[in-house]
N, C-alpha and C positions, 0 to 999 in steps of 0.2 A: 719362770715362764717356760712353757713347753712349746716348742716350734713343731708344727706338723708338716711333714714333707709329703708332697703328692707323689704317690708311687707312679711308676712308669706306665702302667696299664691305664690308669685314670687320665694321665696326661695325653696319651695316644687317643683315647676316646674323645677327650675334649677337643683336640686338634681336628679330628675327623668331623665332629659335629659342627665346629666353626667353619671348616672348609665347605661342608655341605650347605650351610646357611649362606655363605658368600656366593656359592654357585647359584642358588635359588634367587638371591637378591639380584645378581647381575643378569640372570636370564629374564626375570620379571622387568627390570629396567629396559632391557633390550626390546622386549615386546611393546612396552609403552612408547619407546622412542620410534619404533617402526610404525605403530598405529598412528602416532601423531603426524608422521610425514607421509603416510599413505594417502593417496588421493581419494576423495569421496566420489560419489556417483558423478558422472560427467554432467556438466551443466547444459541446459537446453539453449538452443539458439533463439534469437529474438523472433524469428519466424515461427518456430515451434511454440514458443510461449504465446504469441498472438493467436495462433490457430487454436490452442487449448482455451485461451481466454474468450475467443469468439463464440464458443459453445454457450458460455454463460451470458455473454453480451446479447446474443440472439434471443435467448430465453428471456432476458431482461426486457428487451424491446417488445417481445410478444406480450409479456405481462403489463408493460407500460401502456401499450395501445388499448388494453382492456381496462385501464384505470386501476390496476392492482399495484399501487405505489409501494407498499411495504414489501411484497414479494419480489417486485422488480428491483428494488434497492438491494435486496439480498443477493440477487444474481449479479448485479453490477459490482457489488463488493467482492464477490468471488473473482470476477473478471480482473479487477484491479489488483487483487492480491496475487494473482498469477502473473499479470503483466502490469507492473507499476507505471509503465510509460504509455499506457493506453489512454490518450487524452479524451477520446470520444466517450469511453466508458466512465471516466471521471466526470465529464460533463453531464452525462445521463444520470449518474448517481446523484449529482447535485440537483438535477431536475426532480428526481423522485423524492429526495429529501424536502425540497421546497414544497412539493405538492402535499407532503405530510405535515407542513408547518415547522419543519426543523431548519430554520433559516441559517443558523450559525454553521451547521454541518453542510448545508447547501453551498454557502459562500466558500467554505474551506475546500470543498470538492471542485467547484468552478475554478478557484485559484490554482489548484493542482493541475487541472486540465490546461489552464493558460500558461502555467510555468513550462509545461511540456511543449505546448503548441500555442505561442502567443497570437497566432493569426486564426485561431479556431473561432469563427464568427458566432457559431451556435452558443459557445460558452460565454462570450461577451454579451450576447442577447439575454441569455438566461440569468447571468450575474446582474445585469442591469434590471431585469424584472424583479429579481430577489431584493435588490436595493430599493426599488420603487415600492414593493410590498411592505418593506420594513420602514418606509417613510424617509429613506436616505436618498433624497432626490438628486443632490449634488453628485453623489457617487454613481447613480443611475445615468445621469447626464454625461459623466466621463466615459462610461461604457458606450453610450450612444455616439459620442465623438469618435471613439476608436472604431466603431462599426462603419461610420461614414468614411474614415480614413482608409479602411480596408475596402471600401466600395461595395459593401455587403447590402443585399436586399433586406436583410434582417433589421437594418436601421429603421426602416419605416414602421415595422411591427413594434419595435421597442419604443419608438417615439409615441405611437398611439397608446401603448400600454402605460407609459409614464404619465401621459395626459389624463388617462382614465383614473390612475391611482391618485394623482393630484386632486382631481375632481372629487373622488370618494373621501379623501382625507380632509378636504376643506369644508 
């Protein structure tokens, strides 16, 4: 059996290559570590988010007034994407969904609005109307009860709407 001995020149080249690879490895790891701890762009304040979301909210209201439910819901979706705590935008999104016959989506949007602001009378009224349109009168009556507890004028409108829906369903 013949043993091959690495000559000195080959050994030096091997050591230089390995050293170079270690330097590149540690340099790369340092870059990744720095990038992971570097702050991203500064986050916006709640007021800045609301101002940005208001642009879409206002466009949504304009489209809603003209009866363009589909386009207005797109604007409200953009508003709540920017400002997830915009209760009025969630409520209006629910309204436009309801007008399109998308009751499950409407109820979900109203509930998000009410989770943010439990005293938002408009969302309680619209949620009650959605339940009445779905034939879920017990749930509609619960929303009516909440509106009365809040002392909202919307209670009368919801009461009339529930009566109308009950008459149509029977």
